[in-house]
Each structure stands twice: as structure tokens, then as C-alpha cells.
C-alpha positions as CSV (number, residue, x, y, z in Angstrom):
1,X,-16.1,25.9,36.4
2,X,-16.6,27.3,40.1
3,X,-16.1,24.4,42.8
4,X,-14.9,21.9,40.1
5,X,-11.6,21.1,38.0
6,X,-11.5,19.5,34.7
7,X,-8.8,17.2,34.3
8,X,-7.5,15.5,31.1
9,X,-8.0,11.7,31.5
10,X,-7.7,10.8,27.8
11,X,-4.1,9.5,28.5
12,X,-4.7,7.6,31.6
13,X,-6.3,4.2,32.2
14,X,-8.5,3.6,35.4
15,X,-6.7,0.6,36.8
16,X,-9.6,-0.2,39.0
17,X,-12.1,-1.2,36.1
18,X,-13.1,-4.7,36.4
19,X,-15.7,-5.3,33.4
20,X,-14.4,-3.1,30.7
21,X,-10.6,-2.7,31.2
22,X,-8.6,0.2,29.2
23,X,-11.1,2.8,29.2
24,X,-9.7,6.1,29.1
25,X,-12.3,8.8,29.2
26,X,-11.8,12.5,27.5
27,X,-11.4,15.3,29.9
28,X,-13.4,14.7,33.2
29,X,-14.8,17.2,35.9
30,X,-14.1,16.3,39.6
31,X,-14.6,18.2,42.7
32,X,-12.0,21.1,43.4
33,X,-10.1,19.6,46.2
34,X,-9.7,15.7,44.8
35,X,-6.1,14.7,45.0
36,X,-5.3,13.2,41.3
37,X,-1.7,13.5,41.7
38,X,-1.4,9.5,42.2
39,X,-4.5,8.4,39.9
40,X,-5.8,10.8,37.4
41,X,-8.8,8.8,35.9
42,X,-11.1,7.8,38.9
43,X,-14.7,6.9,37.7
44,X,-15.8,6.8,41.4
45,X,-15.1,10.4,41.7
46,X,-16.4,11.6,38.4
47,X,-18.8,14.4,38.3
48,X,-19.4,15.4,34.7
49,X,-18.1,13.5,31.6
50,X,-17.1,14.8,28.2
51,X,-16.4,13.2,24.9
52,X,-14.4,14.9,22.4
53,X,-14.2,14.1,18.5
54,X,-12.3,15.9,15.7
55,X,-15.0,15.8,13.0
56,X,-18.7,16.4,12.7
57,X,-19.0,13.1,11.1
58,X,-18.4,11.5,14.3
59,X,-21.8,12.5,15.6
60,X,-23.5,9.5,17.2
61,X,-27.1,10.9,16.1
62,X,-29.0,12.5,13.5
63,X,-31.4,15.2,14.0
64,X,-34.4,15.1,11.6
65,X,-34.8,17.6,8.7
66,X,-37.1,20.2,9.0
67,X,-40.8,19.3,8.7
68,X,-39.9,15.6,9.5
69,X,-42.1,14.2,12.2
70,X,-39.8,13.0,14.8
71,X,-41.6,10.0,15.8
72,X,-41.0,8.8,12.0
73,X,-37.1,9.3,12.2
74,X,-34.5,7.1,13.5
75,X,-32.4,9.6,15.5
76,X,-29.3,7.1,15.9
77,X,-26.6,7.5,13.3
78,X,-25.4,4.0,11.6
79,X,-22.5,5.3,9.9
80,X,-19.1,3.4,11.1
81,X,-18.1,6.7,13.0
82,X,-21.4,7.2,14.4
83,X,-21.7,3.8,15.7
84,X,-18.3,3.8,17.3
85,X,-19.0,7.4,19.0
86,X,-22.1,5.9,20.5
87,X,-20.6,2.6,21.6
88,X,-17.8,4.7,23.4
89,X,-20.5,6.8,25.1
90,X,-22.4,3.9,26.3
91,X,-19.4,2.3,27.7
92,X,-18.1,5.1,29.6
93,X,-21.6,5.9,31.1
94,X,-21.9,2.3,32.0
95,X,-18.6,2.1,33.8
96,X,-19.6,5.5,35.5
97,X,-22.9,4.1,36.9
98,X,-21.3,0.8,38.0
99,X,-18.7,2.7,40.1
100,X,-21.2,5.2,41.9
101,X,-24.5,5.0,43.2
102,X,-26.4,7.4,40.7
103,X,-30.0,8.5,39.9
104,X,-28.4,10.2,36.7
105,X,-25.5,11.9,35.2
106,X,-24.4,14.2,32.5
107,X,-22.1,14.0,29.4
108,X,-20.9,16.7,27.1
109,X,-20.3,15.4,23.7
110,X,-18.1,17.6,21.2
111,X,-17.7,16.6,17.6
112,X,-16.2,18.9,15.3
113,X,-17.5,22.4,15.9
114,X,-21.0,20.9,17.4
115,X,-21.9,19.8,21.0
116,X,-24.5,17.6,22.4
117,X,-25.8,17.2,25.9
118,X,-26.8,13.8,27.1
119,X,-28.3,12.9,30.4
120,X,-28.1,9.4,31.4
121,X,-30.2,7.0,33.6
122,X,-30.9,3.5,34.2
123,X,-33.6,3.8,31.5
124,X,-31.2,5.1,28.7
125,X,-30.6,8.6,27.7
126,X,-31.9,12.1,26.7
127,X,-30.0,13.6,24.0
128,X,-30.2,17.3,22.9
129,X,-30.4,18.8,19.5
130,X,-26.7,19.7,18.1
131,X,-25.4,23.3,18.1
132,X,-22.5,24.9,16.7
133,X,-20.7,26.1,19.9
134,X,-18.4,28.4,17.6
135,X,-21.4,30.3,16.1
136,X,-23.1,30.4,19.4
137,X,-21.4,29.3,22.7
138,X,-24.2,30.5,24.9
139,X,-25.7,27.1,25.4
140,X,-22.4,25.6,26.6
141,X,-21.8,28.3,29.1
142,X,-25.0,28.5,30.3
143,X,-25.0,24.5,30.8
144,X,-21.9,24.7,32.8
145,X,-23.1,27.6,34.9
146,X,-26.2,25.7,36.1
147,X,-24.3,22.6,36.5
148,X,-21.9,24.4,39.0
149,X,-24.7,25.5,41.0
150,X,-26.4,21.9,41.3
151,X,-26.0,20.1,44.7
152,X,-25.0,16.5,44.7
153,X,-28.5,15.2,44.1
154,X,-29.0,17.6,41.1
155,X,-25.8,16.3,39.7
156,X,-27.2,12.8,40.1
157,X,-25.8,11.3,43.3
158,X,-27.9,8.9,45.4
159,X,-28.7,11.1,48.7
160,X,-29.1,7.5,50.5
161,X,-25.7,6.5,49.9
162,X,-22.6,8.3,51.7
163,X,-18.8,7.8,52.0
164,X,-18.0,6.1,55.0
165,X,-15.9,8.2,57.7
166,X,-12.2,7.0,58.3
167,X,-13.5,5.2,61.3
168,X,-16.5,3.4,59.6
169,X,-14.0,2.5,56.9
170,X,-11.6,1.0,59.2
171,X,-14.3,-1.1,60.8
172,X,-15.8,-2.3,57.3
173,X,-12.1,-3.3,56.1
174,X,-12.0,-5.7,59.4
175,X,-15.3,-6.8,59.4
176,X,-15.8,-7.6,55.6
177,X,-12.3,-8.7,54.9
178,X,-13.7,-12.0,53.9
179,X,-15.5,-10.3,50.9
180,X,-12.8,-7.7,49.9
181,X,-13.6,-6.5,46.3
182,X,-11.1,-7.6,43.7
183,X,-10.0,-3.9,42.7
184,X,-9.8,-0.8,44.8
185,X,-13.4,0.4,46.0
186,X,-14.2,2.8,48.6
187,X,-16.3,1.8,51.9
188,X,-19.8,3.4,51.4
189,X,-22.9,3.6,53.7
190,X,-26.4,2.6,52.8
191,X,-29.3,4.2,54.6
192,X,-32.3,1.6,54.5
193,X,-35.8,1.9,56.1
194,X,-36.3,-0.3,59.2
195,X,-39.5,-2.3,59.7
196,X,-40.1,0.3,62.6
197,X,-40.2,3.3,60.4
198,X,-36.4,4.3,61.4
199,X,-33.7,4.5,59.1
200,X,-30.7,1.7,59.6
201,X,-27.2,2.4,58.2
202,X,-25.0,-0.6,56.8
203,X,-21.4,-0.4,55.8
204,X,-20.5,-2.1,52.3
205,X,-17.0,-2.5,50.8
206,X,-17.6,-3.4,47.1
207,X,-20.5,-5.5,45.6
208,X,-20.2,-9.1,44.8
209,X,-20.4,-8.3,41.2
210,X,-20.9,-5.2,39.2
211,X,-23.4,-4.4,36.6
212,X,-22.3,-5.0,32.8
213,X,-25.1,-2.9,31.5
214,X,-26.4,0.7,31.8
215,X,-30.1,-0.2,31.5
216,X,-32.0,-2.9,33.3
217,X,-32.2,-4.0,36.8
218,X,-28.5,-3.6,37.4
219,X,-28.5,-5.6,40.4
220,X,-25.7,-5.3,42.8
221,X,-25.3,-7.5,46.1
222,X,-23.2,-6.4,48.9
223,X,-22.2,-8.0,52.0
224,X,-22.8,-5.3,54.4
225,X,-22.2,-4.6,58.4
226,X,-24.4,-3.0,60.8
227,X,-22.6,-1.1,63.3
228,X,-25.2,-1.0,65.7
229,X,-26.2,-4.7,65.7
230,X,-22.8,-5.8,65.1
231,X,-24.4,-8.1,62.5
232,X,-23.5,-9.1,58.7
233,X,-26.3,-9.2,56.2
234,X,-26.5,-9.3,52.2
235,X,-27.9,-6.4,50.8
236,X,-29.4,-6.1,47.4
237,X,-29.4,-2.9,45.2
238,X,-31.7,-2.8,42.0
239,X,-34.0,-1.2,39.4
240,X,-37.5,-2.7,39.7
241,X,-40.0,-2.5,37.1
242,X,-43.0,-0.2,37.6
243,X,-45.6,-2.7,37.0
244,X,-44.0,-5.1,39.7
245,X,-44.9,-5.3,43.2
246,X,-42.5,-4.4,45.9
247,X,-40.0,-7.4,46.7
248,X,-40.0,-6.3,50.2
249,X,-43.8,-6.6,50.3
250,X,-43.5,-10.3,48.6
251,X,-41.2,-11.3,50.9
252,X,-43.3,-10.1,54.0
253,X,-46.2,-12.0,52.7
254,X,-44.1,-15.2,52.3
255,X,-42.8,-14.7,55.8
256,X,-46.3,-14.5,57.3
257,X,-47.4,-17.5,55.3
258,X,-44.4,-19.4,56.9
259,X,-43.2,-20.5,53.3
260,X,-39.9,-22.3,54.0
261,X,-36.6,-21.8,52.0
262,X,-36.8,-17.9,51.2
263,X,-34.5,-15.4,52.1
264,X,-34.8,-14.3,55.7
265,X,-36.3,-10.8,55.0
266,X,-35.0,-8.3,57.6
267,X,-35.9,-4.6,56.4
268,X,-36.2,-2.7,53.2
269,X,-38.6,-0.5,51.4
270,X,-39.1,2.7,49.1
271,X,-37.0,5.7,49.6
272,X,-37.6,9.2,48.6
273,X,-37.1,10.2,44.8
274,X,-38.1,7.0,43.4
275,X,-35.1,5.1,44.7
276,X,-36.2,2.1,46.7
277,X,-34.2,0.4,49.4
278,X,-32.7,-2.9,49.5
279,X,-33.9,-5.7,51.6
280,X,-31.5,-7.5,53.8
281,X,-31.6,-11.5,53.5
282,X,-29.6,-14.1,55.6
283,X,-26.4,-13.4,57.1
284,X,-23.6,-13.1,54.9
285,X,-21.6,-16.0,56.4
286,X,-24.6,-18.3,55.5
287,X,-24.8,-17.4,51.9
288,X,-23.0,-19.3,49.0
289,X,-22.9,-18.5,45.5
290,X,-23.4,-21.2,42.9
291,X,-23.9,-25.0,43.7
292,X,-21.4,-25.3,46.4
293,X,-20.8,-29.1,47.0
294,X,-22.6,-31.2,44.6
295,X,-20.6,-34.4,45.4
296,X,-23.0,-36.4,47.5
297,X,-26.3,-34.8,46.3
298,X,-27.2,-33.9,42.7
299,X,-28.9,-30.6,41.6
300,X,-32.2,-32.3,42.4
301,X,-31.2,-32.9,46.1
302,X,-29.9,-29.3,46.5
303,X,-33.3,-28.0,44.6
304,X,-35.4,-29.7,47.0
305,X,-35.8,-26.8,49.5
306,X,-36.1,-24.3,46.7
307,X,-38.8,-26.3,45.0
308,X,-40.5,-26.6,48.3
309,X,-40.3,-22.9,48.7
310,X,-41.8,-22.3,45.4
311,X,-44.5,-24.8,46.0
312,X,-45.8,-23.3,49.2
313,X,-45.5,-19.7,47.8
314,X,-48.1,-20.8,45.1
315,X,-50.4,-23.0,47.3
316,X,-50.4,-20.7,50.1
317,X,-50.1,-17.0,48.6
318,X,-50.8,-17.5,44.8
319,X,-47.5,-15.9,44.1
320,X,-45.5,-17.3,40.9
321,X,-41.6,-16.6,41.1
322,X,-41.2,-16.0,37.2
323,X,-37.5,-16.0,37.3
324,X,-36.5,-19.4,38.5
325,X,-32.8,-20.0,37.4
326,X,-29.6,-21.4,38.8
327,X,-28.3,-17.9,39.6
328,X,-31.4,-17.6,42.0
329,X,-30.8,-20.7,43.9
330,X,-28.4,-20.3,46.7
331,X,-27.0,-23.3,48.8
332,X,-26.5,-22.7,52.5
333,X,-25.9,-25.2,55.4
334,X,-29.5,-25.3,55.7
335,X,-30.2,-26.3,52.1
336,X,-31.4,-24.4,48.9
337,X,-32.8,-20.9,49.3
338,X,-34.8,-19.5,46.5
339,X,-33.7,-15.9,46.1
340,X,-34.7,-12.9,43.9
341,X,-38.6,-12.5,44.1
342,X,-38.4,-9.1,42.5
343,X,-40.0,-10.6,39.3
344,X,-42.4,-12.5,41.3
345,X,-46.4,-11.6,40.8
346,X,-49.8,-13.1,42.0
347,X,-51.0,-15.4,39.6
348,X,-54.3,-13.3,39.1
349,X,-52.4,-10.2,38.2
350,X,-50.1,-11.7,35.3
351,X,-50.9,-10.3,31.9
352,X,-50.4,-11.6,28.5
353,X,-47.0,-11.0,27.0
354,X,-45.3,-10.6,30.3
355,X,-42.5,-12.7,29.8
356,X,-39.9,-12.8,32.3
357,X,-37.0,-15.0,33.5
358,X,-33.4,-16.1,32.7
359,X,-32.9,-17.0,29.2
360,X,-31.1,-20.4,29.7
361,X,-33.8,-21.6,32.0
362,X,-37.1,-20.1,30.5
363,X,-39.7,-22.4,29.3
364,X,-39.8,-23.2,25.7
365,X,-43.2,-21.7,25.1
366,X,-42.3,-18.5,26.8
367,X,-39.4,-18.3,24.7
368,X,-41.1,-19.0,21.5
369,X,-43.8,-16.4,22.5
370,X,-46.4,-19.1,21.7
371,X,-49.6,-17.4,20.7
372,X,-51.1,-15.3,23.9
373,X,-49.1,-17.6,26.3
374,X,-49.3,-16.5,29.9
375,X,-46.5,-16.9,32.4
376,X,-48.0,-20.0,34.3
377,X,-46.8,-22.2,37.1
378,X,-45.9,-24.8,34.5
379,X,-43.4,-22.5,33.0
380,X,-41.5,-22.0,36.5
381,X,-41.9,-26.0,36.7
382,X,-40.2,-26.4,33.4
383,X,-37.3,-24.0,34.6
384,X,-36.8,-26.2,37.3
385,X,-36.5,-29.2,35.0
386,X,-34.1,-27.3,32.9
387,X,-31.8,-26.3,35.7
388,X,-31.3,-30.1,36.6
389,X,-30.9,-31.2,33.1
390,X,-28.2,-28.4,32.5
391,X,-26.4,-29.2,35.8
392,X,-26.8,-33.1,35.1
393,X,-25.4,-32.7,31.7
394,X,-22.6,-30.4,32.9
395,X,-21.3,-31.9,36.3
396,X,-22.5,-35.6,36.3
397,X,-21.2,-38.5,34.3
398,X,-23.3,-39.6,31.4
399,X,-23.0,-41.5,28.0
400,X,-22.9,-38.3,25.8
401,X,-19.9,-36.5,27.2
402,X,-18.2,-35.8,23.8
403,X,-21.6,-34.1,22.9
404,X,-22.0,-32.1,26.0
405,X,-20.8,-28.5,24.9
406,X,-23.1,-29.2,21.6
407,X,-26.0,-30.1,23.6
408,X,-25.7,-27.3,26.0
409,X,-25.1,-24.7,23.2
410,X,-28.3,-25.9,21.4
411,X,-30.7,-26.3,24.3
412,X,-29.9,-23.5,26.3
413,X,-28.6,-20.8,24.1
414,X,-30.7,-21.1,21.2
415,X,-32.2,-18.0,19.7
416,X,-32.8,-15.9,16.6
417,X,-33.2,-12.4,15.8
418,X,-36.5,-11.4,14.2
419,X,-37.0,-8.5,11.9
420,X,-38.7,-6.7,14.7
421,X,-35.6,-6.6,16.6
422,X,-36.7,-9.1,19.2
423,X,-35.1,-12.3,19.8
424,X,-36.9,-15.7,19.9
425,X,-35.8,-19.1,20.8
426,X,-36.8,-22.4,22.6
427,X,-37.2,-24.6,19.5
428,X,-34.3,-26.7,20.4
429,X,-35.5,-27.2,24.2
430,X,-38.9,-27.9,22.9
431,X,-37.5,-30.7,20.5
432,X,-35.7,-32.0,23.3
433,X,-38.7,-32.5,25.1
434,X,-41.1,-33.6,22.6
435,X,-38.5,-36.0,20.6
436,X,-35.4,-36.4,22.9
437,X,-33.5,-34.7,20.2
438,X,-29.9,-33.4,21.0
439,X,-29.6,-35.9,23.9
440,X,-31.0,-38.9,22.0
441,X,-33.3,-41.6,23.3
442,X,-30.1,-43.8,24.6
443,X,-29.1,-40.8,26.9
444,X,-28.3,-42.2,30.4
445,X,-26.7,-40.9,33.4
446,X,-24.4,-43.0,35.7
447,X,-26.9,-42.0,38.8
448,X,-30.0,-44.2,38.4
449,X,-32.1,-42.0,40.7
450,X,-31.1,-38.9,38.7
451,X,-31.6,-40.4,35.4
452,X,-35.1,-41.8,36.5
453,X,-35.8,-38.2,37.7
454,X,-34.7,-36.5,34.5
455,X,-36.6,-38.9,32.2
456,X,-39.7,-38.7,34.0
457,X,-39.4,-35.0,34.1
458,X,-38.8,-34.8,30.2
459,X,-42.1,-36.9,29.8
460,X,-44.0,-34.6,32.2
461,X,-42.8,-31.3,30.2
462,X,-43.6,-33.3,26.9
463,X,-47.3,-33.8,28.3
464,X,-47.6,-30.0,29.1
465,X,-46.2,-28.8,25.8
466,X,-48.3,-31.1,23.8
467,X,-51.4,-30.1,25.7
468,X,-50.6,-26.2,24.9
469,X,-49.8,-26.9,21.6
470,X,-52.8,-29.1,20.6
471,X,-55.5,-27.2,22.7
472,X,-57.3,-30.5,23.2
473,X,-60.8,-30.8,22.3
474,X,-62.8,-29.9,25.3
475,X,-65.1,-32.9,25.0
476,X,-62.4,-35.2,25.2
477,X,-62.3,-37.7,28.1
478,X,-60.5,-36.1,31.3
479,X,-57.3,-37.6,32.2
480,X,-56.7,-38.8,35.5
481,X,-55.9,-35.9,37.8
482,X,-52.7,-35.0,39.6
483,X,-54.6,-35.4,42.9
484,X,-55.5,-38.9,41.9
485,X,-52.0,-39.6,40.6
486,X,-50.8,-38.7,44.0
487,X,-52.9,-40.9,45.7
488,X,-52.1,-43.8,43.4
489,X,-48.5,-43.1,43.8
490,X,-48.7,-42.9,47.4
491,X,-50.4,-45.9,48.0
492,X,-47.8,-47.7,45.5
493,X,-44.8,-46.5,46.9
494,X,-46.0,-46.3,50.5
495,X,-44.6,-43.0,51.0
496,X,-45.8,-40.9,53.8
497,X,-46.0,-37.8,51.9
498,X,-48.1,-34.6,52.7
499,X,-48.9,-32.9,49.4
500,X,-50.6,-29.5,49.7
501,X,-52.7,-28.8,46.7
502,X,-54.2,-25.9,45.0
503,X,-57.6,-26.3,44.2
504,X,-58.2,-25.9,40.4
505,X,-61.3,-26.0,38.2
506,X,-62.7,-29.1,37.2
507,X,-63.1,-31.2,34.9
508,X,-59.8,-30.4,33.1
509,X,-57.1,-32.2,30.9
510,X,-54.8,-32.6,33.8
511,X,-51.0,-33.6,32.9
512,X,-48.3,-34.2,35.2
513,X,-47.1,-30.4,35.2
514,X,-50.6,-29.1,36.0
515,X,-49.3,-28.3,39.4
516,X,-46.5,-29.3,41.7
517,X,-48.1,-32.6,43.1
518,X,-46.5,-35.4,40.8
519,X,-43.2,-33.6,40.6
520,X,-43.2,-33.4,44.4
521,X,-43.4,-37.0,44.6
522,X,-40.7,-37.9,42.3
523,X,-38.5,-35.1,44.2
524,X,-39.3,-37.4,47.2
525,X,-38.6,-40.7,45.3
526,X,-35.2,-39.3,44.1
527,X,-34.2,-38.2,47.8
528,X,-35.4,-41.7,49.4
529,X,-33.6,-43.6,46.5
530,X,-30.7,-45.8,48.0
531,X,-28.9,-46.7,44.8
532,X,-26.9,-43.1,44.5
533,X,-23.6,-43.9,43.5
534,X,-20.5,-42.9,46.2
535,X,-18.9,-39.5,45.1
536,X,-15.4,-40.1,43.8
537,X,-14.2,-36.9,45.6
538,X,-15.3,-33.8,47.2
539,X,-15.4,-31.6,44.2
540,X,-17.7,-31.3,41.1
541,X,-16.2,-32.2,37.9
542,X,-16.9,-29.5,35.2
543,X,-17.3,-31.8,32.0
544,X,-17.0,-28.5,29.8
545,X,-13.6,-27.4,31.3
546,X,-12.5,-31.0,30.9
547,X,-13.0,-31.0,27.5
548,X,-11.2,-27.7,27.1
549,X,-14.3,-25.8,26.3
550,X,-14.6,-22.9,28.7
551,X,-17.7,-21.0,29.5
552,X,-16.3,-18.1,27.6
553,X,-15.8,-20.0,24.4
554,X,-19.2,-21.7,24.7
555,X,-21.0,-18.5,25.1
556,X,-19.1,-17.0,22.3
557,X,-20.2,-19.9,20.2
558,X,-23.8,-19.7,20.7
559,X,-24.5,-16.3,22.5
560,X,-24.4,-12.9,20.6
561,X,-21.9,-10.5,22.2
562,X,-24.3,-7.6,23.2
563,X,-24.0,-6.5,26.8
564,X,-27.7,-6.9,27.7
565,X,-31.0,-8.5,26.5
566,X,-33.2,-6.2,28.7
567,X,-33.3,-8.1,31.9
568,X,-36.4,-7.0,33.7
569,X,-39.0,-5.9,31.4
570,X,-38.1,-7.2,27.9
571,X,-35.5,-9.6,27.8
572,X,-32.7,-9.7,30.4
573,X,-29.3,-10.6,30.7
574,X,-27.4,-11.5,33.8
575,X,-24.1,-12.7,34.8
576,X,-23.4,-16.0,33.9
577,X,-24.8,-18.7,36.1
578,X,-22.6,-21.7,35.4
579,X,-22.8,-21.2,31.8
580,X,-23.1,-17.5,31.1
581,X,-26.8,-16.8,32.0
582,X,-28.9,-14.4,30.4
583,X,-32.0,-12.9,32.0
584,X,-35.4,-12.2,30.1
585,X,-38.3,-10.4,31.1
586,X,-40.9,-8.4,29.7
587,X,-42.7,-6.0,31.8
588,X,-41.1,-2.6,32.7
589,X,-42.6,0.7,31.9
590,X,-39.5,2.8,31.7
591,X,-38.2,2.8,28.1
592,X,-34.4,1.9,27.4
593,X,-34.4,4.2,24.5
594,X,-32.1,7.0,23.9
595,X,-34.5,10.2,23.5
596,X,-34.2,13.8,22.5
597,X,-36.7,16.1,23.5
598,X,-38.8,14.9,20.6
599,X,-36.7,12.1,19.1
600,X,-36.6,8.5,20.2
601,X,-33.9,6.2,19.4
602,X,-33.2,2.8,20.3
603,X,-29.3,1.7,20.4
604,X,-28.6,-2.0,20.0
605,X,-25.8,-1.7,22.6
606,X,-28.0,-0.3,25.2
607,X,-31.1,-2.7,24.3
608,X,-31.9,-4.0,27.8
609,X,-34.5,-3.3,30.1
610,X,-35.6,0.1,30.5
611,X,-35.7,0.6,34.1
612,X,-36.1,2.8,37.1
613,X,-33.6,2.4,39.8
614,X,-34.7,0.8,42.7
615,X,-32.9,-0.8,45.8
616,X,-34.2,-3.6,47.7
617,X,-35.7,-6.9,47.7
618,X,-38.5,-4.9,48.1
619,X,-39.6,-2.6,45.5
620,X,-39.2,1.1,44.5
621,X,-41.4,3.9,43.4
622,X,-41.1,5.6,40.2
623,X,-37.9,7.5,39.4
624,X,-38.7,11.1,39.0
625,X,-39.1,12.2,35.5
626,X,-39.2,8.9,34.0
627,X,-40.6,7.9,30.6
628,X,-43.4,5.4,30.8
629,X,-43.6,4.3,27.5
630,X,-43.3,0.8,26.7
631,X,-40.7,-0.7,24.1
632,X,-40.1,-4.2,23.0
633,X,-36.6,-5.7,23.4
634,X,-35.9,-9.2,22.5
635,X,-38.8,-11.0,24.0
636,X,-41.1,-8.6,25.3
637,X,-41.5,-4.9,26.8
638,X,-39.4,-3.4,29.2
639,X,-39.1,-0.9,31.8
640,X,-38.0,-0.6,35.5
641,X,-37.8,1.3,38.7
642,X,-35.3,1.6,41.1
643,X,-35.0,-0.6,44.5
644,X,-32.9,-1.8,47.0
645,X,-33.6,-5.0,49.5
């Protein structure tokens, strides 16, 4: 192939693989001048992948017979050999995309005397009909000739990410040493649109985590350094759903409304070709993954700032976050920050069947797909409650220590596969709220303020679920409103609370979760309590680990092993958040199906959110050539678009 060379990599493992160790792809195509003397298999340098199988029966796909309508034909092969081949193809493509910044990539799949071409992107793949290359090799020759004449962008490289110069790499190694990647990664340079319309460049040396799925949002967060300003930031690279607003636009609106405890937006926006830029957030030194120090204050304390942020965003801007989860709460020296606003929407724009979130912390009604339930502010509030309950069970002393793994597994990982191929769940957490199941009515935390907060919150969620399930008679006498309850509590507790309220229709059947008001009071009460027990030491105690139940074994017990549930458009799975969290969503327009020109196929291993690549905490415009069909995956429909922020 002119300008390229094919190297036999089938005997050599890429030692820098993090998520999928042991991969040895069949012959790979590299640039002609690449040195492979020290390292033969290099996913970060791969330009064209090939997969070779000895027999025609190893075909991962099945073409429809003559006269058969393609839309009525299942294109995947479900033989053992076919499924193994498809799984291999997907694993190689996933690692390839996780190691490079690509819009698309090509694979030559050769099995027996047959060949197929596959074009991969973040929505899935397009697969050609098979042809016999021994009878007619013209298709293969023409493909290789055309490939050799493509430029970097035509071969799928992201034009807004480049390799750093030796001097830039030296600076990055020095400035970003604190976040040195676990395996060898090249220093790259992102080009991000500035707020003044001029591009800015940021050095990055490995992401904090790499995507485990080919499809979906595939978010990557990078500590980055800007040479011009000599400042460090966090840069987010993700694929955004078509139907979602730009996260950059949302952050700008929140900033203008003076909403507190949100990421400090620096710059970001869409880039040409459907790739959106990542926004820059708080400086890297201020961000801390996870819960950090929970010794003196429980999750409710750490969450107070994020609760306030969520409250202000709703009251002042009419925006609902729709993905409240432990992974999206950052702890800094200034308190909690509610992160990841890429799934957020204006309340008025949310439609039915748009079910988004992280599985472990989604509301019970959303997981169950209750009737035509629309994602509401109450669903987000229930997510806050679930986060506190989860961390209280796992990290704080209580009287059900021996049952902790069982409770967490049932309540937070409960799911069932429907005949339609979608996943449903939420039954266990609904029963927890309605009947105190799994924890029992005698459940008690050793911290009185936290115990009071948890039990009040359980009662509040119960009221909301009962109201939704019962669809109360509209002639029933109106209950005391949230605003009236606040007034009563303010007078009783003598608390100088200033509570912003969002006007709502009256009369109505108010419950404690109808808005943020009552919960805000109980946050304040917990914060003001004087009977918090003194911390025994400075480190949180993981009850699961102390019981010899690791997160991995817990996840294996209660969570299917498929890589992705479809994170932003249908159901989404993300990296574990103190428990192996899975993210769920339902509104991406890009399909995560494998397709041929006429054939559609849905691969269980690729089920995830179909998505377009986007980079930013802003949004992204559609990727060229992206499918716009909807498909349902697990809980809802899915589809995405690339963005960086």
C-alpha cells in the first residue's frame, strides 16, 4: 500500500492496553516511517485494521437471501463462531478508538475466501455485503488504492487533535506529572474554540479514564495545560446526543444566572465536521474524584452545595440536570460541585420516554418505565436521596452491617431483561421507599442527624411515588403546600432560611418532593445539628471491603457483564462510581446499530447509546453521515453526537 506498511501484529500484545489486556490484532497498517522495532503492536498508531479467519463459517454477519426485505432480516450471525468473531471485532475497534481521537475507522474482515469492509464510528458500524476475493479481488484492490489516497481526516483522524512537538511534550511531562497516565500515552494538543472566537490550544498527557465502550458518550476527561496562560484546567471530551442542548450553552446560562457550585466554565463549543469542543472547568488542582474526606461530614454535608446548585438551576433557569449521580459530584476545598450538565434540559423541553441518568441512582419510576412518566424534578431529587442512602450504607456505621452487600445489590443493581431487549428495574428501590423492604423498619445509622435525614427522605420519596401511582382524585382536598410547610418549619425551628421557590399551579396535591423546599430545610437541619459523632479517624471505612466483598464481586453478582448499556440515549453505563455505576439515558438520535447498506443489525455487545462524537461540556453538531434512526436500548432510545468541553 503506497505510503503505508502492513505489519503482522497477531503474535504481539500491546502492553499499554489498560481496559482490555491481551489483545493481539491481526495484521495492522501503519504509516510507512513508523518504527516498530521496539513495539510491534501500537493501537495509538494504527491506521487500518484487518481481522483474518480461516473459515467462511467464522462470518460475524449473514446477508439476506435474494428477495428478502432487508429490514425484516437479522443481519448478525448467532452461531458460536459468528458471535466470537463479532465480539473480537468490537473489542479491537473499542480499544482503537479509546487510544486515538477518531471520527471513524476502517476494518478489513477476511474469513475463508470472503471479505467484508467495516466502517466504525461512535454510533456503531456500517458493514458491506461479503464478496469472494478469490473470484474477484477488484473490490479489495480498489479499497486499498482509495484508502492510500485518503488524507488523515478521510481515514478518520480528528483534525482538532494533533501530536505534540518534542518541546510541547517536555512541558506537558513537567506540568502534568501529577496526573501521569498509568500506561504509556503520547502527549496530544487539543484545539478548543475560545470565547472570543479565537482557537486555544491545550496540552494533554493521557485521560483520567478511557471509554470501555465503542458507542455512547465515551466521555474522556483530561488534565490539560495551556502554554499561553500557564494555567491547568480539566477538559472534557464526549459524544453528545443530537436532541440535547450544548453543555457549553447550559453552563453559560447557569453562570449568567449566578448559579453556585457548578463547574467554572472557561471555553468550549462546536467544531467543524460535527466534532464539538470540550469545555474547560475548574483548575485541575481543585478537582478531586470521588467523595474525598468523609470523616467529619457525611454525604449529605458534601452534597449540600450540589443540592443548592441543582435547586438554583431549576428555580432560576428552569433547567433539570437529569443525571444526578455520585460520579457527577466533585468534592473540592470549596465544597461540592454538580458536574456533567450534558444531559440537562429545560423542563419545558423534556418529552415523554426520555429516560436519562445513571442506573444505580435513577428514580424507581424512571427505571420501571412507569406509564408515560416524564423525567421531572422529583426524579432528580430522588437521585440525591439514593446517593446519600448508598454512601450511608456503605461508609457509615449502622445496624445492618452484615446485610450491606445484599441491600446494595438488590436496591441499586436490580434489573430485568424484557423480551423487547430493553432493561427494566427499580422494583427493589420502590419497595424500599414504600415498605422499608431490604433495610427494614429497624434500620438505624449510628449518626443521629444522618439517620433522621435518611428516614425523612424515605418518607418524602414514598409520598411522591404513592401520588404518582395512585393518580389521586382531583377533587380530593388539597394537602398543605410545600411553601406552607416551609413557613411552619421555619417558625418551629427558628431557622433564618431563605428559600427560593419556583411558582407552580395551584391547587395541587403537594407532597414533600413537589419541589426543593422541604428537602432544603432538612439539609439545613442536618447541617445545623450538634449531635454528629466525632470521626474515629481521617479515612472513610468501606464496609464492603471490610466484609471481603469487593466492588468487582458485587458487580459480578448483580450486574450483567455487557460493556455498555447505552449511556446517553438509551441506557448508559459509566465507570463505577463507588460501586460500579451504570449510566442510563434515552434520547440520542444516532443509532448504535451495526448496519450494511441495506441491513440493520443490533449487537448485544455494542448495545449502548448510539452517538455522535462531541467534545465539550458544551455540545456538538451532528457528525457528518450519521444515521438519525432511533433505536431502543435497555430503557429508552439512544443516539449521540460528538462534543468537547
